[in-house]
C-alpha positions in Angstrom: 40.4 -172.8 -85.8 40.9 -169.1 -86.3 37.4 -168.5 -85.2 37.4 -170.5 -81.9 39.3 -168.8 -78.9 39.9 -170.8 -76.0 41.3 -169.9 -72.3 44.5 -171.0 -71.1 43.9 -171.6 -67.8 40.5 -173.1 -68.4 42.0 -175.5 -70.5 45.3 -176.2 -67.9 42.7 -177.7 -65.9 41.3 -180.0 -68.3 38.0 -178.3 -69.2 37.0 -179.0 -73.1 35.6 -175.4 -73.8 35.4 -172.4 -76.1 34.5 -169.4 -77.3 33.7 -168.3 -80.8 34.2 -165.1 -82.9 32.9 -162.8 -85.4 34.8 -164.9 -88.1 32.4 -167.6 -87.1 28.8 -169.3 -87.6 26.3 -166.8 -86.1 24.4 -167.4 -83.6 21.4 -165.0 -83.8 19.1 -167.3 -85.4 15.8 -168.7 -83.8 17.0 -171.3 -81.1 13.8 -173.6 -82.1 14.9 -173.6 -85.8 17.0 -175.4 -88.2 19.5 -172.1 -88.6 20.5 -172.7 -85.4 21.0 -176.4 -85.3 22.8 -175.9 -88.4 25.1 -173.3 -86.7 25.2 -175.8 -83.3 26.3 -178.7 -85.3 29.5 -176.7 -87.3 30.5 -175.6 -84.0 30.2 -179.5 -82.2 32.0 -180.7 -85.7 34.5 -177.3 -85.4 35.3 -177.8 -81.6 35.4 -182.0 -81.8 32.4 -182.4 -79.2 30.1 -185.3 -79.2 27.0 -183.5 -78.6 25.7 -179.9 -77.9 22.7 -178.7 -76.1 21.5 -175.1 -75.8 18.5 -172.9 -74.6 16.4 -170.1 -75.5 17.8 -167.3 -73.1 15.3 -164.9 -72.3 17.5 -162.8 -69.7 15.7 -164.5 -66.8 16.6 -165.9 -63.3 15.4 -169.8 -65.1 18.1 -172.8 -64.8 17.3 -175.7 -66.5 19.2 -179.0 -66.6 20.3 -180.9 -69.8 19.8 -184.0 -70.4 20.4 -184.8 -74.0 21.4 -183.1 -77.1 19.7 -180.0 -79.1 17.7 -177.3 -77.3 16.8 -177.4 -73.8 13.7 -174.8 -73.4 13.7 -171.5 -72.1 16.2 -170.7 -69.7 19.7 -167.9 -69.1 21.4 -171.2 -67.4 22.3 -174.7 -68.4 24.0 -177.2 -66.9 24.7 -181.1 -67.2 26.2 -183.9 -66.1 25.8 -186.4 -68.9 29.0 -187.6 -70.3 30.2 -185.9 -73.7 27.1 -183.5 -73.7 28.5 -179.9 -74.1 26.2 -176.6 -73.5 26.1 -173.7 -75.1 25.8 -170.2 -74.6 24.8 -166.7 -76.8 26.3 -163.8 -76.6 26.9 -160.4 -78.0 27.4 -158.3 -74.8 26.0 -160.2 -72.1 28.6 -162.4 -70.1 28.6 -166.1 -70.8 30.0 -167.4 -67.4 31.2 -170.9 -67.6 31.5 -173.4 -64.6 33.1 -177.0 -64.1 33.9 -178.8 -61.2 33.0 -182.1 -59.6 31.2 -184.2 -57.1 32.3 -186.4 -54.1 32.7 -189.1 -56.4 34.6 -187.5 -58.8 31.8 -187.0 -61.1 32.4 -183.9 -63.8 29.6 -181.4 -63.5 29.2 -178.5 -66.1 27.6 -175.3 -67.0 27.1 -172.1 -68.1 25.0 -168.8 -67.1 24.0 -165.8 -69.5 24.4 -162.8 -67.6 22.8 -160.2 -69.0 22.2 -157.2 -66.7 18.9 -158.4 -65.6 19.7 -162.2 -65.2 22.5 -161.0 -62.9 19.9 -159.1 -61.2 18.0 -161.9 -61.2 21.0 -164.1 -59.6 21.2 -166.2 -62.6 25.0 -167.5 -61.7 24.2 -167.9 -57.8 21.1 -170.1 -59.6 23.2 -172.1 -61.8 25.9 -172.8 -58.7 22.7 -173.8 -56.3 21.0 -176.1 -58.7 24.4 -178.1 -59.3 25.8 -178.1 -55.7 21.9 -179.7 -54.6 23.3 -182.6 -57.2 26.0 -182.7 -55.0 28.7 -180.3 -56.9 32.1 -179.5 -54.6 32.3 -175.5 -54.8 35.5 -175.7 -54.0 36.4 -177.7 -57.1 35.1 -175.6 -59.6 36.7 -173.5 -62.4 35.0 -170.4 -63.9 35.6 -168.7 -66.7 34.3 -165.4 -67.8 34.2 -165.0 -71.3 34.5 -162.3 -73.4 31.7 -159.3 -72.9 31.0 -156.2 -72.3 33.3 -154.6 -69.9 33.2 -152.3 -67.0 34.9 -149.8 -69.0 32.2 -149.4 -71.2 28.8 -151.4 -70.1 26.5 -148.0 -69.7 23.2 -148.1 -67.9 21.0 -145.6 -66.4 19.6 -145.1 -62.8 16.8 -147.6 -63.7 19.3 -150.6 -63.9 21.3 -149.5 -60.5 18.3 -149.2 -59.0 16.8 -152.9 -59.9 20.1 -153.9 -59.4 20.2 -152.7 -55.6 17.0 -153.6 -54.5 17.8 -157.5 -55.3 20.9 -157.7 -54.8 21.8 -155.2 -51.5 23.8 -152.4 -50.9 26.8 -154.0 -51.9 26.1 -153.7 -55.3 27.2 -150.6 -55.5 30.8 -151.6 -55.7 29.9 -152.5 -59.5 29.0 -149.2 -60.2 31.0 -146.0 -61.2 29.3 -142.8 -62.5 30.4 -141.1 -66.0 28.5 -138.2 -66.7 24.4 -138.4 -66.8 25.3 -142.5 -67.0 26.8 -145.7 -64.4 29.0 -148.1 -65.8 28.0 -151.5 -64.5 30.8 -154.3 -63.7 29.1 -157.4 -64.9 32.4 -159.3 -64.1 32.9 -158.6 -60.6 29.1 -158.8 -60.0 29.0 -162.4 -61.2 32.0 -163.2 -59.8 30.6 -162.4 -56.3 28.1 -164.7 -57.0 30.5 -167.4 -57.5 32.3 -166.6 -54.8 29.6 -166.4 -52.2 28.3 -169.9 -53.8 31.6 -171.3 -52.5 34.1 -170.7 -55.5 37.6 -169.6 -54.4 38.8 -166.6 -55.9 41.9 -167.6 -57.9 39.7 -170.4 -59.6 37.7 -167.6 -61.2 39.0 -166.5 -64.5 38.2 -163.6 -66.6 39.5 -163.2 -70.4 39.6 -159.0 -69.6 38.1 -158.6 -73.5 35.7 -156.0 -73.5 33.0 -156.6 -77.2 32.5 -152.9 -77.3 35.8 -151.3 -77.2 38.0 -154.3 -77.8 38.0 -154.4 -81.7 35.5 -156.3 -84.2 36.5 -159.9 -82.9 33.5 -160.2 -81.7 29.9 -159.5 -82.5 29.0 -156.2 -79.8 25.0 -155.2 -79.7 26.0 -152.2 -77.9 28.8 -151.5 -81.0 26.9 -152.5 -84.0 23.5 -152.3 -82.9 20.3 -154.6 -84.1 22.7 -155.8 -86.8 24.9 -157.5 -84.7 25.7 -161.5 -84.3 26.0 -163.4 -81.4 28.7 -165.3 -80.6 28.6 -168.6 -78.9 30.6 -170.4 -75.7 30.8 -173.7 -74.6 31.9 -176.1 -72.1 32.3 -180.0 -71.9 32.9 -182.7 -69.7 36.0 -182.8 -68.6 37.0 -186.1 -69.1 35.0 -187.3 -72.1 34.9 -184.1 -75.0 
């Protein structure tokens, strides 16, 4: 499928996953409407998935658990342990962080975080891990992937974003910012990796595609590059044993 990309490391670890390109369905429709359902069905069929669940992303810190296919509610992270149920996030610059691991009994647990700057400041990836660990996920078993998104090379923000990050995340957040002229470059990849590591995920278990949606060409939609006309792409992760 030429509009569906995957990561070799996450695939080698046994996790069915992938993300669409600009050549695939456009996922900017109302998450509650028939156009989104149709796009999700196209993705489900193309990726060979049994069922998919998604959320209405609101740039916040809420995490939900998916118990059935379809729209799970308003949130920026979604996880499940239902065999055969993939969880799907949507983006056009915001990092989508895919996470999968197992409990002590070997049962799989998997999810994603939509890590916009607001959600990152709200600790969305940390909250996703907290919820999954609370149900028995062993952080040491986790593999994580940061999908194509706005990179530290291009993601410019103002003083207000830096101030919000420092207030919420503490002084360590200064390392995520590099000054460029009158603006700051924000490294959302590093910020979310730090939340994973703080939750117990091994450094070497976190993979970055390293693909910037802003400067990396037009393979993936980018709101920063294309404005309000930009589409949305989707990323998913499913049960390692029951795709």
